[in-house]
N, C-alpha and C positions, 0 to 999 in steps of 0.2 A: 285599594287607594287609587283614585282616578287622577291622573295628571291634568285632565281637561278641566277639572274644577278648581276654583280659586282656593287658596289656603284659608282655613277657618281657625280662629283663635281657640285655644284649649278651653277657656271659660265658656265659650258659646256651645261647643260640643257637649261639655259636661252639663250645662244648664238644660239643654234640649233633651238629653237622655234621661236626666233625673226627673223631668216633668212627665215622662211616659208612665203609663199604668203598668203594673206587673205583667199583665197579659201582653201588652205591646212590647215590653222589653224582651220577652221570650221570642218574639218574631222579628227583632231588630236585625239580626245577622242575615236572615233570609231577605229582609227588605233592602239591605245594603247590596246584596248580590243582584237582586232584581233591578235596583236603580242604576247600578253600574253598567248594566247592559242597555240602558235607554239612551237615545241620542241627546247630545248636548250642543247647545247653540250659544255663542257668545255675542252679545250686542253692547259694546262699550264696557261699562262697569257692571252690566247685568249678564248673568249666566243662567240660561233656561234649560231645565231638564224636563222632557216630555214623559210624564209618568204613564199616561195613556192618551187616547185621542182627544180627551176633554180636560185633562188635568195637567198642570205644569207646576214644577217647583222652581222658584226664582231666587237666585242668590245675588244680593247687591254687594259688590266688592269695591268700594271706592278706595283708590290707592293700591288695588291689587289683592286685598285680603278682606275677609268678612270678620268684623270686629264686634258685632252686636247680634243678639239672638233674633231681634225683629227684622234683621236684614235678610233672613231666610223666610220666604213666604210660600205657602202652598194653596192651590185652588180647590182642594177636595173639601167634602162636606164636614170632615172631622177637624179641619184646621181651626185654631193653631195647635191643637193637642194631638195632631196626627203623627203617624209613624214616618211620613215622608220627610219632614224637616230634620228629624234626628238622623235618619238614614243618609240624607244628603251631607250633613255635617260630618258624619262618621266616615263617609266615603272620600271626603276631600283631604288633601294634605294638611298637616298641622302648621299653623302660623303662630308666631309669638304675639302676645297681646299688645305690647307697646315697645318692644325692642327687637332688634334683628337677631336671628339665631346665630349660633357660632359659625355655621358654614355659609352664612350670608355675608355680603360685603360689609366690613366695618366702615364707619364714617368718622371723619375728623370734623372739628368745629366749623370748617368752611364749607362743608357740603350741605346740599339740601336734604334734610333728613328730619323725621319727626323728633320732637324734643325728648330727651332722655326721661325714663320713668322716674317719678319722684322717689326720694329715699323713704323707706318705711318708717313709720312713727315708732318710737321706742315703746317697749311694753310698759304697761302701767305699773307692774310690780317689779320692774327691773331697774336697778340704780343706774343713773345716767353715766356716772363715772366708770362703771364697769361694763357698759354696753359694748365698748370696743375690745374688751378682754375676754368676754364669754358670751355665749349665745343668749338672746333674750328668750323669755318664755314662749313668745310667738314663734320664734325660729325653731325652738326645740319641738313645739307641737307640729309645725309644718314638716320638719325633718322626719318625725315619727309617722306622719301621715303618708309621706312619700315612701318610706320604708315599708309600711303595711300594704300600700297599694301595689308596690313593685313585688313584694313577696306573694301577693295574691296572683299576679300575672305569672310569676315563676311557677307557683304551685299548679296552675292550670296548663302551662305550656302554651306554645303558639297554637296548637290544635284546639285548645279550650278557652283561650283568652279572647273572647268575643268583644263586641262593641261596648257592652256594659262595663266589663273590667277595664277596658281601655279608657272609657269616660271617667271612671273613678281615678285612674292614674293621671289623666289630664287635669282633673279638678285638684288633685294633690300638687301637681306641677304649678298650676295657677296660684294656689295658696302659697307655695314656696316662693314664687316670684314676688308676690305682694309682701311677704315677710322679709325680703332682702336676701334670698338665697338663689340667685340666678344660675349658679352652677348646678345645683340640684334640680332646678326646674328644667334647664336645657337637657340634662342627662335623662330625666324622666320622659321628656318629649321624644328623645332619640329612641327610647325603648318602644314607645307607642308606634313610631314610624317603622321601626324594625319588625314589630309584630304584624303590622298591617302589610308590609312587604312580603312577609312569610306567608300570610294567609291568602294573599292575592297571587301567589306564585310569580312575583316580580323577578325577572331575570337578574336584576341587580342585587337581589337579596343574598347576603352571606351570613351563615350561621355564626361564624367567628365574630363578626361585627356586632351581632345582637348579644352574644355572650359577653363581649367587652362592655357593651352599653349597660347591661343588667348589673355586671360587677361594679361598674363605676357608680351607678345610681345607688345600689345598696350600700357600697362602701362609703360614699359621701354622706348619705342620710344616717348611716350608723355612727359616723364620727362627729357630726355637727353638735349633738347635745353636750358632749364632754370636751370639745375642743376649746382652746384658749389662745389668745395672742395671735402671732403670725400664722399659726396653723389654722385658726378659725378664719382669718382673713382670706387665706387661700381657698378654704372650703366654701366660703360664701361666694367667691368669684366676683366678676364685674359684668355689668349690663353691656357696656360698650368698651371697646379697646381705646385707651387714651393715646393720643398722638402727640409727639414732641417735635419741636423744630430741629432740623438736621442740616441747615445751611445749604450749601451747593453740593451737588452730586454729579459725578460722571459715571454713567452706568453703561454696561455692555450686555446685550441680549444673549440669553442662554437657550431657552426653549419655551414653548407654550404648551399647556395641557388643558383639555376640556374638563369642565366640572359638571357632574350630573349626580345629584344627591337624592337620597330617599325622602328627604323633607320637601321636595318639590322645587328645588333651586337648581339653576343651570347657568352655564356661562363659560368663561375662560380665565385662566391665570397665566400670566407671563412672568418668568423668572429672569432676573438680571443680577449682575454682580458689579461691584466697584473695583478699583485698582488693588485694594487690599484683600479681595476675596469675600467680602461681606455680601450676603444675598439680600435682594429686595424683590418684592412682588408687586405687580400691577394687576388688579382683578376687575372683572366685569361679571358679577354674579347677581342674578335676580330670579324671581319666580318664573319657572318655565320648564320645558321638557327637553327631549333629545334634539329637537330642531334648534332650540336656542343654544345648546351646547356646541353644535356643529357650526352655527352661524356666527357665534360671538367672536371667533378668531378673526373675522374680517370686519369687525367694528373698530372704530377709533378708540385708542386707549384714553382713560379718564384721568389724565394728568396734564395740567396746563391747557394750552390751546393747540397742541400738536395734532397733526392729522394722521399720525402713524397708527396702523392697525396692530392688533396683537401679533398676527402672523409676521408682519414686517418688523416689529420691535424685537422679536425673538432672534432675528438675524442682524439687526442694526444696533444703534446705541441711542442714548438719551442724555442730554445735559439739563439738569434740573437746578433751579434756584428757588430759595425759599421753601425747600422741601419739608414736609412733615411725615414722620414715620411712626408706625405703631410698634409695640414691643416685639411683634412677630415679623417685622420687616416689611409690612404692607405700606406702600406709599399712599399718602393722602392726596385728595384732589380739591383742596380748598381754594378760595378765590385768590389767595396770595401766592399760589404755586405757579411758577413759570417753567415751561419745558420746551425744548427744541430738539429736532432730530440731530443725531451725531453719527459718526462712523462706527460700525461694529467691527469685531475681530473674530477670527476663526478660533475654534476650541484649542488648537495646537499653538496658538500665538499668545503672547503676553497681553493682558494680565490674566486671561482665563486659563492659560496652561497650568497655573499654580494650583487650580482646584483639583487637577488629576495627579498632582505630585504628592498628595497626602496618601500614605499607605491605607489600604482598604480596612485593615484591622483598626487603625486609629479612627477612621470615619465611622465604623460600626460602633466602637466604644463611645464616641461622641453622641451618636443617635440613641443608644441605649441609656445614656445618662440624661436624656431629656432635651438634647440639642436637635438640630435639623436632622430629619430622617432621609435626606437626599444623599445618594452615594454617587461619586464621580469615579468611574472605573474604566480600566482598559482591559478588554477581554478578547479571547479568541473563541469564535463560534464553533461548537462541536456537533451541532445537530439538534434533534428534538428528543425528549424523553417522555414516555407515556406514564401518566399517573392516574390515580382513581378519579380525579376531577378533570382529566383531560390532558392534552399534550402541552408541554412547556419547552422553552428553549434552553438548551444546555450550553454553558460557556465555561471556559477556563479563565479564572481571574488570579493570576500570580500563583498558580498551583492549587487554588481552591475551586472545586467543582461547583459552579453557581447555576441555580435554576432561575430563569427569568420568566415571569408570568405576566398576564394582561392586567392592566390597572383597572379596567372596567369591561364587563361582558356585554354591554348593550350592543346589539348588532349594528346600530347606526354609527358607531365609532369604529375606526379601522384597526384597533389594537390587535385583535386576534388574527386578522388577515396579514398584518405586517409581521407578526411573530412567526406565522407559518412560512412566509417567504424568506425571512432571515434564517430560518432553520436550514434552508437549502444552500446558504452561502457558507458552507463548512470551510474552516481554515481562515476565514476573514478575521483580521485583527482590527477592532473598532473601539473607539471611545464611546461610552454610553453614560446616560444619567438615569438612575433608577432610585426607587424608594424601598427602603429596608422593610422586610417582612420578618419579624422575630420568629424563630422556629428552631427545631433541632437540626435542620439542614440549611446551608446558605441559600437564601431565597430573596428575591427582590422583584418589584414591579417595574417593567421597562417603560420609561417615559420618553426618552429621546436617544437617538443614536447617530453616529456618523453615517454618511451614505456608503453603501457597500462598495461602490466603484468610484466615487468622487470624494476624496478626503476633505476637500474644501467645503462640501455641502453637508447639511445635517437634516435629520428627519424627526419631526415630532410624531411619536408613535400613535397618539390619539387624534391627530388632525391631518397629517399627510398620509397619502396612500401609496405604498410602494407597488411597482409593477414588475413583471418578470424581466423586462428589459433593464431594470435597475440592478439586477444581480450579475455577478461575474459570469463570463461566458461559459465556464466549465461547471457552473452550479448544477447540481442534480439532487432532487429530493430523495432522501433515503428513508426507509421505514423507521418509525420511532424505536428507540432502544428500550429494553425492558428496565423497569425500575429496580435498583439494587435492593437486595433482600433486607438490608439493614436500615431501611428508611424509617421504620417505626421504632422509636425509643420506648422503653418500658413505661414511660410516663403516659403513653396513650391509653393505658388501662384505666387511669383516673380521668384523663381528659375526655374520653368518649362518654363517660357517665355524666360529666358536667354538661356536655353538649346534648345528650339524650334528655336530660331534665328540662332544658330550655325548649326543646321541640315537643316532647310528649308530656311534660309535666311530672309532678310528683308520683303519679300513679304508675308510670313506667318503671321507675326505680323501686317502687314498693312491690310490684309484680316480680321484677327480676330478683329482688332480695328473697321473696318467699319461695320462688321456684329454683333458686340456685342450690340450696341445700348445704353448701360448703363455701367457705371464704376463699375460693380459688384465686381470684384476682388479687385480693389483699395479701394472701400468702406469697404469691409470686412477686409482688412489689417488695415485700420484706426480704425475700431471698436475694433479690437483686440490689439490696442496700437502700431502698426507698421506704424505710419504716414509717416515716411521717405520712407519705402518700397512702400507705396501707391503712393507717389509722383514720385518715380523712375519708377514705372510701368506705370503711366500715361505718363511720359516723353518718355519712351521706345515706347509706342504705337503711340504717336503723331509724334515723329521723323520718325518712320517707315512709317507712312501714308503721310508724308510731301512731296509733289511734286509741283514744280513751273511750270507755264505755260507762254508761250510767248504771244504777243499781239493778236495772232490769236487763242488762246485757246489750242495750242498744248503743250503736256507735254515736258518739258525740261529734259535733262539728269540729273539724280538724283545725289545729293552730298552725298557721303557715310560718310563724316566726322561727321555730327551731330548725325547720328544713331550710329556710332561706339562710340562716346563720351557717349551717353546715355546708350548703352549696357555695356561699361566698368564701368561706375558708378554703374550700377545694379549688375554686376558681383563681383566687389570689396566689395560692401555692403553685398551681400549675403555670400561671403566667410568670412567676418569679423564676421557677426552675427552667422554663423554656427560654427565658432571657439569658440565663447563665449558660445553657447549652448553645444558644445562638452565639454568644461571645466566644465560647470555646471553639465552635465550628469555624469562625472567622479568624481565630488566632488572637483575639483580644485578651488582655490580661484580666484576671479574675476580679481585681479590685475596682474595675470600671463598671461592673454589673451593679445597677442601682436597685434599691427597693422600690416596689411599685407605689408605696405610700398609701394604698387604698385601705389597708386593714392593719393598723399597728397593734391592735389588741382586740381580743374577743372574750 
């Protein structure tokens, strides 16, 4: 996936790939790799790719995205049925057809934005009175299409899910959006972007994120056909976040963080709080790459006519009148909103001080129950700890050994350098803002921290760059400590198979099942009291190796549905148990651990 290309709507990519002949489809992945290495030139709304000295592929992206198939043109002799057009669409980031993706900035009615997508027409055979209580036939068909396409991607794994399988999932996502299932559509698109990031060796790719996206897509598509009432409304989702009037607000800046997503969006988000401790965000996220993520902090915030930048707002305050707020706390920028600069306060002064007065266990319980995943903690830095994925910062949080890791691995962002310098400030007691990472050990992503030598100052870990001069005079970098032997819980025996299936596909588990000879991992899980995990692991292996034969002993085409069903059950079980272990590690009470709600029945 090339960030230099404009986003392309899912329907466009699906249409161009479907139009290819079987011979060209086999060559599509090689064509994408070749096209990704060619120079790209942007001229206003036109993006030109030089295929060779005489042939160019031109993408016309009015408004920043390609929304029609005829907006991609090629100058070769085989056009318009050539490989180059489909390769260019498949190499570009994925854009929404007519609505902003979940990680793009939401809009309120006063902002300049494209009109919302029209509501889908009710199915011809569905009673109008019951359409709000149960899925229409069109929605059920769309959900099954998303499930089947996602199961095919899972069966192939990231190694085998080429552009053709991705296009089939994009077509299913487009169909789901037209059927009135924006949540399933967005989840399917996130799977495609994750697969593309994995295949292109994107440094921002994380296997755990793709596993979560696959589980969310399969779980949503699985539940839609049988869901009713409020459950169905939640599964359908909304195209845009509604904004409600919230009167006048007095906000205090907390911190800013850069945004750099796999879907081709970048920018900055600034977090603020009011006098009661409620959190509000001001965002500036648009199509772009790392340069926009690092530069957005110095752009003026999009609230009223204030000239404050995101970096300035994170230390100052804001007085807003006529405010509009989304359900997630995002401030609108409508024409009726007025905002002026106000004084900010330090983290240790009221009213921000109350955010750090809430016990860590209570904050974790709130995050695991579906609330804000931000943690406001006071920690003592203990140095660095070496893990298999790299070094992380070790800190003591009221007796809980906490591992702090980077929120993003892109080298253009200073997260990792700041974490490395903070590891040298052993013994420093600092207030931090972090994002919870559910797991068997207390872990969080470091977003902002007090300055190591100036308690009145603060550092945005993804935007500000610490220097050695900022550390205490007696700071000395010690070698990383060894990771404790008890890091891996027995659940990893099931979790690693769930992850292996996503990377290598069904064939990896089929081979491991046939060569294993004995149910070693399953038996170990049962001995350790995780009998359900053992049963799920056995089911995962058996469905992976299940292949039918015809009367002549020849293998029949495999059915991906049973394997996807077994994988989804294992993924949901793993996620649920990990959340329970996370709550236990932080000292949260057991009754605060929620159900994921992805798979209520199988």
